[in-house]
RODO-2510 file (C-alpha; in nm, 4 decimals, decimal comma):
residues 217
     n   res          X          Y          Z
     1     x     0,0133     0,0602     0,0313
     2     x     0,1498     0,3500    -0,1179
     3     x     0,0646     0,6783     0,1442
     4     x     0,0767     1,0390    -0,0106
     5     x    -0,0124     1,3481     0,2555
     6     x    -0,1542     1,5969    -0,0008
     7     x    -0,1676     1,8011     0,3381
     8     x    -0,3830     1,8895     0,6545
     9     x    -0,6093     1,5466     0,7149
    10     x    -0,5730     1,4821     0,3096
    11     x    -0,4241     1,1647     0,2628
    12     x    -0,4182     0,9772    -0,0691
    13     x    -0,3588     0,5572    -0,0419
    14     x    -0,3513     0,3459    -0,3490
    15     x    -0,3591    -0,0609    -0,2856
    16     x    -0,1297    -0,3242    -0,4492
    17     x    -0,4338    -0,3086    -0,7179
    18     x    -0,4671     0,0455    -0,8148
    19     x    -0,7690     0,1064    -0,5626
    20     x    -0,7573     0,4770    -0,4531
    21     x    -0,8474     0,5968    -0,1246
    22     x    -0,9029     0,9753    -0,0931
    23     x    -0,9405     1,0976     0,3100
    24     x    -1,0405     1,4237     0,3992
    25     x    -0,9817     1,5872     0,0733
    26     x    -1,0101     2,0289     0,1421
    27     x    -1,1320     2,3693    -0,0316
    28     x    -0,7696     2,5019    -0,1717
    29     x    -0,7957     2,7874    -0,0080
    30     x    -1,0368     2,8044     0,2690
    31     x    -1,0831     3,0072     0,5148
    32     x    -1,0005     3,3226     0,3142
    33     x    -0,6564     3,1467     0,2179
    34     x    -0,5559     3,0121     0,5504
    35     x    -0,5625     2,6840     0,4261
    36     x    -0,3398     2,7006     0,1309
    37     x    -0,2585     2,3599     0,0443
    38     x    -0,2340     2,3521    -0,3728
    39     x    -0,5641     2,1389    -0,5537
    40     x    -0,6215     1,8001    -0,5625
    41     x    -0,5384     1,6266    -0,8735
    42     x    -0,5620     1,2899    -0,8149
    43     x    -0,9070     1,0847    -0,8771
    44     x    -1,0236     0,8517    -0,6803
    45     x    -1,2252     0,5113    -0,5893
    46     x    -1,3926     0,5865    -0,2245
    47     x    -1,3463     0,8916    -0,0396
    48     x    -1,4362     0,9871     0,2732
    49     x    -1,4809     1,2726     0,4558
    50     x    -1,4991     1,3349     0,8707
    51     x    -1,7475     1,6157     0,9101
    52     x    -1,8509     1,8887     0,6186
    53     x    -1,6149     2,1727     0,7215
    54     x    -1,4407     2,3690     0,4379
    55     x    -1,1163     2,1897     0,5399
    56     x    -1,2360     1,8219     0,4936
    57     x    -1,4162     1,9030     0,1447
    58     x    -1,5084     1,6980    -0,1183
    59     x    -1,6890     1,8846    -0,4250
    60     x    -1,3386     2,0196    -0,5633
    61     x    -1,2166     1,6684    -0,6496
    62     x    -1,2300     1,4988    -1,0114
    63     x    -1,4206     1,2075    -1,1177
    64     x    -1,7223     1,0565    -0,9369
    65     x    -1,6137     0,8321    -0,6215
    66     x    -1,7738     0,6725    -0,3505
    67     x    -1,8755     0,8738    -0,0811
    68     x    -1,8522     0,7618     0,2179
    69     x    -1,9390     1,0414     0,4952
    70     x    -2,2197     0,8297     0,7788
    71     x    -2,1350     0,5902     1,0574
    72     x    -2,1851     0,2409     0,9761
    73     x    -2,0315    -0,0333     0,7569
    74     x    -1,9897    -0,0038     0,3574
    75     x    -1,8470    -0,2515     0,1575
    76     x    -1,7037    -0,0963    -0,1657
    77     x    -1,4952    -0,2882    -0,4147
    78     x    -1,4361    -0,5223    -0,1828
    79     x    -1,3170    -0,2905     0,1239
    80     x    -1,5486    -0,2503     0,4529
    81     x    -1,5142     0,0686     0,5494
    82     x    -1,6487     0,1132     0,8875
    83     x    -1,7135     0,5120     1,0546
    84     x    -1,7291     0,5543     1,4341
    85     x    -1,8844     0,8346     1,5503
    86     x    -1,6992     1,0764     1,7758
    87     x    -1,6801     1,4501     1,8016
    88     x    -1,5039     1,7512     1,6959
    89     x    -1,4510     1,8849     2,0321
    90     x    -1,4906     1,8215     2,4614
    91     x    -1,8240     1,8579     2,4926
    92     x    -2,0001     1,6475     2,3232
    93     x    -2,0302     1,8320     1,9729
    94     x    -2,1734     2,1434     2,1452
    95     x    -1,8933     2,3168     1,9751
    96     x    -1,7738     2,1911     1,6698
    97     x    -2,0524     1,9030     1,5885
    98     x    -1,9837     1,5644     1,5291
    99     x    -1,6354     1,3794     1,3805
   100     x    -1,6502     1,0467     1,1992
   101     x    -1,3369     0,8077     1,2316
   102     x    -1,2706     0,5635     0,9832
   103     x    -1,1402     0,2175     0,9740
   104     x    -1,0283    -0,0066     0,6734
   105     x    -0,8010    -0,2426     0,5648
   106     x    -0,6255    -0,2298     0,2412
   107     x    -0,2935    -0,4828     0,1329
   108     x    -0,3684    -0,5956     0,5019
   109     x    -0,2860    -0,2861     0,6388
   110     x    -0,5498    -0,1878     0,9020
   111     x    -0,6447     0,1743     0,8888
   112     x    -0,7830     0,4490     1,1296
   113     x    -0,8108     0,7560     0,9636
   114     x    -0,9059     1,0004     1,2690
   115     x    -1,0673     1,2733     1,0926
   116     x    -1,0637     1,6469     1,3921
   117     x    -1,1145     1,4143     1,6462
   118     x    -1,1378     1,6519     1,9356
   119     x    -1,1673     1,4370     2,2727
   120     x    -1,0115     1,1296     2,4221
   121     x    -1,1759     0,7923     2,3400
   122     x    -1,3537     0,5461     2,5997
   123     x    -1,2291     0,1984     2,6373
   124     x    -1,5894     0,1062     2,4736
   125     x    -1,4698     0,3641     2,1126
   126     x    -1,1380     0,2152     2,1330
   127     x    -1,2581    -0,1544     2,1913
   128     x    -1,4713    -0,0581     1,9099
   129     x    -1,1679     0,0615     1,6550
   130     x    -1,0316    -0,2851     1,7202
   131     x    -0,6825    -0,3924     1,5507
   132     x    -0,5390    -0,0863     1,4434
   133     x    -0,1682    -0,0887     1,2025
   134     x    -0,1557     0,2622     1,0776
   135     x    -0,3224     0,5393     1,2682
   136     x    -0,3528     0,8732     1,1022
   137     x    -0,4253     1,1567     1,3895
   138     x    -0,4506     1,4834     1,4410
   139     x    -0,1898     1,6724     1,6325
   140     x    -0,1667     2,0444     1,6363
   141     x    -0,4746     2,1298     1,9009
   142     x    -0,7425     2,4137     1,9219
   143     x    -0,9789     2,2750     1,6900
   144     x    -0,8545     1,9015     1,7711
   145     x    -0,6941     1,6840     2,0358
   146     x    -0,3940     1,8531     2,1607
   147     x    -0,0485     1,7161     2,1360
   148     x    -0,0920     1,5574     2,5073
   149     x    -0,4256     1,3724     2,3978
   150     x    -0,2921     1,3185     2,0614
   151     x    -0,0238     1,0568     2,2645
   152     x    -0,2638     0,9393     2,4893
   153     x    -0,5318     0,8623     2,2213
   154     x    -0,2431     0,7077     1,9878
   155     x    -0,0657     0,5188     2,2761
   156     x    -0,4439     0,4050     2,3893
   157     x    -0,5190     0,2645     1,9991
   158     x    -0,1842     0,1396     2,0175
   159     x    -0,1057     0,1188     1,6168
   160     x     0,2410    -0,0179     1,4944
   161     x     0,3073     0,2869     1,3284
   162     x     0,1647     0,6635     1,2586
   163     x     0,1211     0,9644     1,0766
   164     x     0,0927     1,3132     1,2490
   165     x    -0,1291     1,5449     1,0309
   166     x    -0,3806     1,8645     1,0630
   167     x    -0,0530     2,0366     1,2265
   168     x     0,0283     2,4226     1,1402
   169     x     0,2573     2,4232     0,8612
   170     x     0,3536     2,7265     0,6017
   171     x     0,0178     2,6394     0,4238
   172     x    -0,1216     2,5807     0,6871
   173     x    -0,2490     2,9478     0,9069
   174     x    -0,4693     2,8130     1,1703
   175     x    -0,4014     2,9111     1,5638
   176     x    -0,2777     2,5048     1,5553
   177     x     0,0624     2,4254     1,6805
   178     x     0,3116     2,1982     1,4964
   179     x     0,3935     1,8845     1,5309
   180     x     0,6917     1,8661     1,7327
   181     x     0,4725     1,8862     2,0938
   182     x     0,3536     1,5652     1,9211
   183     x     0,6359     1,3901     1,9024
   184     x     0,7798     1,4713     2,2364
   185     x     0,6125     1,1990     2,3505
   186     x     0,7722     0,9363     2,1200
   187     x     1,1236     0,7405     2,1078
   188     x     1,0567     0,5798     1,7529
   189     x     1,0287     0,8268     1,4951
   190     x     1,1419     0,8378     1,1100
   191     x     1,1514     1,1681     0,9386
   192     x     1,0723     1,1215     0,5828
   193     x     1,2448     1,3371     0,3205
   194     x     0,9405     1,3055     0,0591
   195     x     0,5157     1,3120     0,1209
   196     x     0,4842     0,9140     0,0044
   197     x     0,5832     0,6038     0,2056
   198     x     0,5102     0,2264     0,1137
   199     x     0,3794    -0,0236     0,3589
   200     x     0,3934    -0,3921     0,3550
   201     x     0,1374    -0,5662     0,6209
   202     x     0,4689    -0,8353     0,7135
   203     x     0,6912    -0,5364     0,7010
   204     x     0,5437    -0,3340     0,9617
   205     x     0,7449    -0,2037     1,3187
   206     x     0,7344    -0,4429     1,6221
   207     x     0,6897    -0,1397     1,8263
   208     x     0,5139     0,1532     1,7552
   209     x     0,6878     0,4165     1,5177
   210     x     0,5893     0,7642     1,4295
   211     x     0,6468     0,8704     1,0880
   212     x     0,6543     1,2591     0,9629
   213     x     0,5739     1,3212     0,5936
   214     x     0,6376     1,6450     0,3671
   215     x     0,3397     1,7621     0,2295
   216     x     0,2982     1,7371    -0,1050
   217     x     0,0424     2,0017    -0,2095
***
């Protein structure tokens, strides 16, 4: 499975058979230009959307992908996608509304994309996720999990690999922090110099490893 980080919470995951999944695509230039990652050029078979804010947005995408934006299970092209309801804040959605975690398995690797998760998970919610190999989690705080809470959630889920997302960069001028506060909570860190990485199910690390990618757009 190949993974490309476009920027923010948007990733392209491509299976060995060529199935393409895009997570939480954004509206380029949203919020008065505060989110300035470039337009996503790729078409996808499936798009997951954790919530309907402009930095997690589907209409600019090319083609006619299957859009998954509801809780529950749906199977598309042989892959089961599970949407697990959570919230965008610590007050049950009163501030920023609902959020979906998405879990799916490609090429034998189980992925969890946390969207804009804003709170720690209960034991029941962690149990619903089950085994996770790759965790894509927001770490910038303010709108989502604060870095220490993102570390705690990651520890509770206990994946083999973590890729942080939704943090401050040169192309995200939100009042959030960069990834460094989150990275302080980990020993095994691999800083990539590219926006892509390729994973194989039988070559995943035995201890949790955090990987940072460069944004592609």
